[in-house]
N, C-alpha and C positions, 0 to 999 in steps of 0.2 A: 191089301193088308187087312187082317182080321181086326176086330175091335180090341181083343186082348193084346195083340201085338202093338197096336196103336197106343193103348193105355200104358204099356210097359215102356215104349219108346218115349212117351211124354214124361213119365216119371224119371227116366234115366237122363233125359236132356235137361230137365229142370233141377236135378240134384247137383249141387256144387260140392265137389270134393274138397275137404279141408286137410291141410297137412297135419300129421300126427303131433300131438302135444310133446313138448320137450321138457326135460327135467334136469336141473342142476344138482350135481353131487357136491356137497359142502363139507369140509373138515372143520371141526371146532377146536379151538385152543383149550388146553388144560395145563396145569402146573406140574405134571408128572411125566408125560410122554417126552422122551428125548427127541431133540430136533433131527438127529440122524435117522431115527426110526421113521419119522414123518416123511423125510426125503426119500427113504427107501420105499415106503408105501406109494408115494407119488410116482416113483420110477417103475416099480414092479406092477402096480395095478392100473395106473393111468398112463403108463408108457411115456412119461415126461423125460426129456433130456436133463442132464445134471443141472445146468444153469436155470432152467425153467422150474425144476423141482425145488431148488433152493430159494428161488424168488417167491414161489407160492408158499413155501414153508415160512418164510419171513413175514409174508402178508398175514398168514394164520397167526403167527406169534404176536405181531404188533396190533392187528385189527380184531383178533378174536375169532376170525373165520376166513376161509378162503375157498374159492370155487375151483374144483378139480377138473371139471368138464361138464358138457351138456349132452345129454343122451336121450334116447327113447325111454319109456317107462321101464321096460324089462331090463335093458342094459344098465340103467341108473341104479336099479335095485340090486342087480347082480353085483355091481361094483361096491355098493354099500355093504352088502353081505360079505364080500371079500375083505373089505377094510375091517369090518367087525370081527371076522374070523382071525385075521392077522393080529389085531390088537389083543384079542382074547388069548391067543396062543402065546404072545409075548408078555402077557399080563400087564398091559398098559390100558389106561382109561380113555384112549383116543375115541372121540365120538364123530360120527358121520351122519349127515341127514340128506334127504332128497327133497328138493323144493321144485314145484312147477314153475316154469319160466314163462312170463308174460310175453306176448308177441313183440311188445315194444322193447324188451330187454335183450332180444336176440341179436 
């Protein structure tokens, strides 16, 4: 084996692959967005069944925020953009944020 091939093999074997970072999509409570709209967003964008969507909506309502799912960076931001677009079209102030998930939280 040539020296170059040996160097590449050493670098490859010593490299430890890390899983991609994960990001939580969080909906925030407000005093104006109707609960049924929040449930519909959870169903349409996050594909939650009725009972789960209602449970998450109530968590958002009572605790001020609720996690809608954990995704890779690009999917999390796409979901956030979809929530923002739906809220803007319906003229509601529903806010959505994306937060990095620590390994211990998963």
